[in-house]
C-alpha positions as CSV (number, residue, x, y, z in Angstrom):
1,M,28.2,-3.2,-9.7
2,S,30.6,-2.1,-12.6
3,A,28.7,-2.7,-15.8
4,R,26.6,0.2,-17.2
5,Q,22.9,-0.2,-16.2
6,T,20.0,0.7,-18.6
7,V,16.8,2.1,-17.2
8,V,13.8,2.1,-19.2
9,I,10.8,4.3,-18.3
10,A,7.9,2.1,-18.9
11,S,4.9,4.3,-17.8
12,P,4.2,8.0,-18.1
13,L,6.6,10.2,-16.1
14,E,7.5,13.9,-16.2
15,A,10.7,14.8,-18.0
16,E,11.9,16.8,-14.8
17,H,12.1,13.5,-12.9
18,V,13.6,11.4,-15.6
19,A,16.4,14.1,-15.6
20,T,17.1,13.5,-11.9
21,F,17.7,9.7,-12.6
22,R,20.3,10.6,-15.2
23,D,22.2,12.9,-12.7
24,V,22.4,10.0,-10.2
25,A,25.5,8.4,-12.0
26,P,25.9,9.4,-15.7
27,D,28.9,7.3,-16.2
28,R,27.3,4.1,-15.0
29,L,23.5,4.6,-15.9
30,E,21.8,5.1,-19.2
31,V,18.1,6.2,-18.8
32,L,16.0,5.7,-21.9
33,H,12.6,7.6,-22.0
34,E,10.5,7.7,-25.2
35,P,7.2,9.6,-24.3
36,S,5.9,9.1,-27.9
37,L,6.0,5.3,-27.2
38,L,3.9,5.8,-23.9
39,P,0.1,6.6,-23.5
40,P,-0.9,10.2,-23.3
41,T,-1.5,11.3,-19.7
42,R,-5.0,12.3,-18.5
43,Y,-3.7,14.1,-15.5
44,R,-0.4,14.7,-13.4
45,A,1.0,11.5,-12.0
46,D,-1.2,9.4,-14.3
47,H,0.8,6.1,-14.3
48,K,-1.5,4.2,-16.8
49,G,-2.4,6.9,-19.4
50,A,-5.4,7.1,-21.8
51,P,-6.1,4.2,-24.0
52,F,-4.1,4.3,-27.2
53,T,-2.7,2.1,-29.9
54,R,0.8,2.0,-31.3
55,D,1.3,1.4,-35.0
56,A,3.4,-1.5,-36.2
57,A,6.5,0.7,-36.2
58,A,6.1,2.2,-32.9
59,E,5.2,-1.3,-31.3
60,A,8.5,-2.7,-32.7
61,A,10.4,0.3,-31.3
62,W,8.6,-0.3,-27.9
63,R,9.7,-3.9,-27.7
64,T,13.2,-3.2,-28.7
65,L,13.3,-0.5,-26.0
66,L,12.1,-2.8,-23.4
67,A,14.4,-5.6,-24.3
68,R,17.5,-3.2,-23.2
69,A,16.1,-2.8,-19.9
70,D,18.2,-3.8,-16.8
71,I,15.8,-1.7,-14.6
72,L,12.4,-0.7,-15.3
73,W,10.4,2.3,-13.9
74,D,7.0,0.5,-13.6
75,F,5.8,-2.8,-14.6
76,P,6.1,-4.1,-18.1
77,P,3.1,-5.6,-20.2
78,A,3.0,-9.2,-19.2
79,E,3.0,-10.4,-22.7
80,L,6.4,-8.8,-23.3
81,L,8.3,-10.0,-20.3
82,D,9.9,-12.9,-22.1
83,G,11.4,-10.5,-24.5
84,M,13.3,-8.8,-21.7
85,P,16.2,-11.1,-20.9
86,R,18.4,-8.4,-19.0
87,L,15.6,-7.2,-16.7
88,R,16.8,-7.4,-12.9
89,W,14.7,-4.9,-11.1
90,I,11.4,-3.0,-11.3
91,Q,10.5,0.2,-9.2
92,A,6.8,0.0,-9.0
93,T,4.7,3.2,-8.7
94,S,2.0,1.7,-6.3
95,T,2.2,-0.3,-3.2
96,G,0.0,-3.4,-3.4
97,V,1.9,-5.1,-6.2
98,G,2.6,-8.4,-4.8
99,P,-0.3,-10.2,-6.7
100,A,1.1,-8.7,-10.0
101,A,4.6,-9.7,-9.2
102,A,3.5,-13.4,-8.4
103,K,1.4,-13.6,-11.6
104,L,4.5,-12.6,-13.5
105,R,6.7,-14.9,-11.6
106,L,9.2,-12.2,-11.1
107,A,10.9,-13.9,-8.1
108,E,11.4,-17.0,-10.1
109,R,12.9,-14.8,-12.9
110,G,15.3,-13.3,-10.6
111,V,13.6,-9.7,-10.8
112,T,13.8,-7.6,-7.7
113,V,10.7,-5.4,-7.0
114,T,10.6,-2.3,-5.0
115,T,7.4,-0.5,-4.2
116,A,6.1,2.9,-3.4
117,R,5.2,2.3,0.1
118,G,5.2,5.3,2.1
119,V,4.3,7.7,-0.6
120,H,0.5,7.4,-0.4
121,A,-0.2,7.4,3.3
122,G,-0.3,11.3,3.7
123,P,-2.6,12.1,0.8
124,L,-4.9,9.2,1.7
125,A,-5.1,10.3,5.2
126,E,-5.9,13.9,4.2
127,W,-8.7,12.5,2.0
128,V,-10.1,10.3,5.0
129,F,-10.3,13.2,7.2
130,M,-11.6,15.6,4.4
131,A,-14.6,13.1,4.3
132,L,-14.9,12.6,8.1
133,L,-14.9,16.3,8.9
134,Q,-17.6,16.8,6.0
135,H,-19.7,14.4,7.8
136,F,-19.1,15.3,11.6
137,R,-18.9,19.0,11.0
138,G,-22.0,19.1,8.6
139,L,-20.6,20.5,5.3
140,D,-23.8,19.3,3.6
141,H,-26.1,21.2,5.8
142,L,-23.8,24.5,5.5
143,R,-23.9,24.2,1.5
144,Q,-27.8,23.7,1.5
145,E,-28.1,26.6,4.0
146,Q,-25.9,28.8,1.8
147,Q,-27.7,27.8,-1.4
148,A,-30.9,28.9,0.3
149,R,-29.3,32.2,1.5
150,R,-30.5,31.1,5.0
151,W,-28.8,32.5,8.1
152,V,-30.1,30.2,10.9
153,R,-27.7,29.2,13.8
154,Y,-27.5,25.6,14.6
155,C,-25.4,23.1,16.8
156,G,-22.9,20.9,15.2
157,E,-20.9,17.7,16.1
158,D,-17.3,17.9,16.9
159,V,-14.6,15.1,16.2
160,A,-12.4,15.2,19.4
161,G,-13.0,12.6,21.9
162,R,-14.5,10.3,19.1
163,T,-13.1,6.8,18.5
164,L,-11.4,6.0,15.1
165,L,-11.2,2.3,14.4
166,I,-8.6,1.5,11.7
167,I,-8.5,-1.9,10.0
168,G,-5.0,-2.4,9.4
169,A,-1.9,-1.1,11.4
170,G,0.6,-0.5,8.5
171,D,1.5,2.6,6.6
172,L,-1.9,3.7,5.7
173,A,-3.0,3.3,9.1
174,R,-0.1,5.3,10.3
175,G,-1.1,8.4,8.2
176,C,-4.8,8.2,9.5
177,A,-3.8,7.8,13.0
178,R,-1.4,10.7,12.9
179,I,-4.1,13.1,12.0
180,G,-6.7,11.4,14.2
181,R,-4.5,11.9,17.3
182,A,-3.8,15.6,16.2
183,L,-7.7,16.0,16.3
184,D,-7.7,14.4,19.8
185,M,-9.4,11.1,18.7
186,R,-9.0,7.8,20.3
187,V,-7.4,5.7,17.7
188,V,-7.5,1.8,17.8
189,A,-5.9,-0.3,15.0
190,L,-6.8,-3.9,14.2
191,A,-3.8,-6.0,12.9
192,R,-3.1,-9.7,12.1
193,R,-0.1,-9.5,14.2
194,P,-0.8,-6.9,17.0
195,E,2.4,-7.9,19.0
196,R,4.7,-6.9,15.9
197,E,7.1,-4.1,16.7
198,R,6.1,-0.9,14.7
199,A,7.9,2.5,14.6
200,H,4.5,4.3,14.6
201,A,3.0,2.2,17.4
202,A,2.8,5.3,19.7
203,L,0.2,6.8,17.4
204,F,-2.3,4.1,18.3
205,N,-4.2,4.0,21.8
206,R,-4.1,0.2,21.1
207,V,-3.4,-2.4,18.5
208,A,-5.8,-5.2,18.9
209,P,-6.0,-8.6,17.0
210,I,-8.2,-8.9,14.0
211,S,-10.3,-11.4,15.9
212,E,-11.8,-8.6,18.1
213,L,-13.4,-6.9,15.0
214,H,-16.9,-7.5,15.9
215,A,-16.2,-6.7,19.7
216,L,-14.7,-3.3,18.9
217,L,-16.9,-2.2,15.9
218,P,-19.7,-1.2,18.6
219,T,-17.2,1.3,20.2
220,A,-16.2,3.2,17.0
221,D,-17.6,6.4,15.7
222,A,-15.7,6.0,12.5
223,V,-14.3,2.8,10.7
224,V,-11.6,3.2,8.1
225,I,-10.3,0.2,5.9
226,T,-6.7,0.3,5.1
227,V,-6.0,-3.4,4.3
228,P,-5.2,-4.8,1.0
229,H,-7.2,-7.5,-0.9
230,T,-6.1,-10.8,0.3
231,P,-7.8,-14.2,0.7
232,E,-8.1,-13.4,4.5
233,T,-9.5,-9.9,3.9
234,E,-11.9,-10.5,1.0
235,G,-15.5,-9.8,2.3
236,M,-14.3,-9.0,5.7
237,F,-16.9,-6.3,6.1
238,D,-20.1,-8.3,5.5
239,A,-23.6,-7.9,6.8
240,A,-22.6,-9.1,10.2
241,A,-19.9,-6.5,10.5
242,F,-22.2,-3.8,9.5
243,R,-24.7,-4.9,12.1
244,A,-22.2,-4.8,14.8
245,M,-21.2,-1.3,14.0
246,R,-22.5,1.5,16.2
247,P,-25.7,3.0,14.6
248,G,-25.0,5.9,12.5
249,A,-21.2,5.5,12.4
250,A,-19.0,6.7,9.6
251,F,-17.4,4.1,7.2
252,V,-14.3,4.9,4.8
253,N,-12.6,2.8,2.5
254,I,-9.1,3.5,1.2
255,G,-8.0,-0.2,1.1
256,R,-9.7,-2.4,-1.7
257,G,-13.3,-2.7,-2.6
258,A,-13.2,-6.6,-2.4
259,V,-12.7,-6.2,1.3
260,V,-16.4,-5.0,1.4
261,D,-19.7,-6.7,0.6
262,H,-21.3,-3.9,-1.2
263,D,-25.0,-5.4,-1.0
264,A,-24.5,-5.3,2.8
265,L,-23.0,-1.8,2.8
266,R,-26.0,-0.4,0.5
267,A,-28.5,-2.2,3.1
268,A,-26.7,-0.6,6.0
269,L,-26.7,2.9,4.4
270,N,-30.5,2.6,3.5
271,S,-31.3,1.6,7.2
272,G,-29.2,4.3,8.7
273,Q,-26.8,1.6,10.4
274,V,-24.1,3.3,8.6
275,G,-24.6,7.1,8.7
276,F,-22.1,8.1,6.2
277,A,-19.7,6.2,3.8
278,A,-16.8,7.5,1.9
279,L,-15.5,5.2,-0.9
280,D,-12.3,5.6,-2.8
281,V,-12.4,2.0,-3.8
282,T,-15.3,-0.1,-4.8
283,E,-16.1,-3.5,-6.3
284,P,-16.2,-3.5,-9.3
285,E,-14.2,-0.6,-10.6
286,P,-15.5,1.6,-12.2
287,L,-18.5,1.6,-10.2
288,P,-21.3,0.9,-12.6
289,P,-23.5,4.0,-13.6
290,E,-26.7,2.0,-12.4
291,D,-25.3,1.5,-8.9
292,P,-27.5,2.9,-6.2
293,L,-24.5,4.3,-4.2
294,W,-24.1,7.0,-6.8
295,E,-27.3,8.6,-5.8
296,M,-27.3,8.1,-2.0
297,P,-26.9,11.5,-0.2
298,N,-25.0,9.9,2.5
299,V,-22.2,8.5,0.2
300,L,-19.1,10.3,-1.0
301,I,-17.4,8.4,-4.1
302,S,-14.0,9.0,-5.4
303,P,-12.8,7.3,-8.5
304,H,-9.8,5.6,-6.9
305,S,-7.9,8.8,-6.9
306,A,-7.6,9.9,-3.3
307,S,-3.9,8.8,-3.3
308,T,-3.2,10.8,-6.5
309,V,-1.6,14.3,-5.8
310,A,0.6,16.6,-7.9
311,S,3.6,15.6,-5.7
312,E,3.2,11.9,-6.1
313,N,5.7,11.2,-8.7
314,A,8.4,13.4,-7.1
315,R,8.0,11.1,-3.9
316,I,8.4,7.8,-5.8
317,A,11.3,9.3,-8.0
318,A,13.1,10.1,-4.6
319,I,12.9,6.4,-3.4
320,F,14.1,5.4,-7.0
321,R,17.1,7.6,-6.9
322,D,17.9,6.3,-3.4
323,N,17.6,2.7,-4.7
324,L,19.5,3.3,-7.8
325,R,22.6,4.5,-5.7
326,C,22.3,1.2,-3.6
327,W,21.8,-1.0,-6.7
328,L,24.8,0.6,-8.6
329,D,27.0,0.3,-5.4
330,G,26.2,-3.3,-4.9
331,R,24.3,-2.7,-1.8
332,P,20.8,-4.4,-2.6
333,E,20.3,-5.0,1.1
334,A,20.0,-1.3,1.6
335,M,17.3,-0.6,-0.9
336,R,14.0,0.7,0.3
337,N,10.7,-1.1,0.0
338,V,12.1,-4.3,-1.4
339,L,9.1,-6.7,-2.0
340,A,9.8,-10.2,-0.5
341,P,8.8,-13.1,-2.5
342,G,5.1,-14.1,-1.7
343,Q,4.5,-10.7,0.0
344,L,1.5,-8.8,-1.2
345,Y,2.5,-5.1,-0.5
């Protein structure tokens, strides 16, 4: 690709990463970053930023900036897409962007989308096992005993030898399976296409078809949801699924809240059918203040932040730099994480 390409940074990003984009090919790449036109960040790796309003002059400057973009870091506002005639590629900062890409009709517009797939598996898996170890090793009990200044020996539970059932067999499942196997757990994954070749297949003791969900739930000490929200997964974990679980088992959701019937989850937690739940995602989000889940002692709630760590943008930026080199060299087939039309993630 001989023509000079313009990259516009469309969501908050640390200047240190923007500088590395400029170093990729200074003679072929112009990188435009105007932090004053972007929302103020609430925390490191905040891709949305705090609510803010541009005045008329800033809004005009923002639209002019976007109109120059051949390449975008992150998705543009939907209502401004028609004013971006040069746009040909978007590097997303998350993985499950298929619905957004479809809604914006990016494939029909000839816009390539690449995702952040692979970036979040490690942090999410760490969070999953933070929660599971908290439950199985009795962290709440220790905190209560420490607060009471009480030294009374007790017998705890171990994790080794337990069965971890992961709903999904993709990248997030890979991260969870890696730690589960390191802790000597038996790891079973459920997938739509269990026969599909997977580079990480050896991490699973078995990959079973999703049709075996209710048959395998009674065998699991812990169930982890890693699948996205699709028509097939919506409400997958309903009252029947919770009834099928081993009484007292742990339940973790790092996929999407809509995969779970939350009325059924509350009932299962109240009855003890589910002994512990760790939720990074809920339906709706944010979880309403009046929701009983907030006050349940056997529930851990995270505000959809388990994947957000200080190194997140550095990892996404590394993908973007590799993809920039491929794009500029006319090798789009070598780009990482290209979202196929109709694909959800």
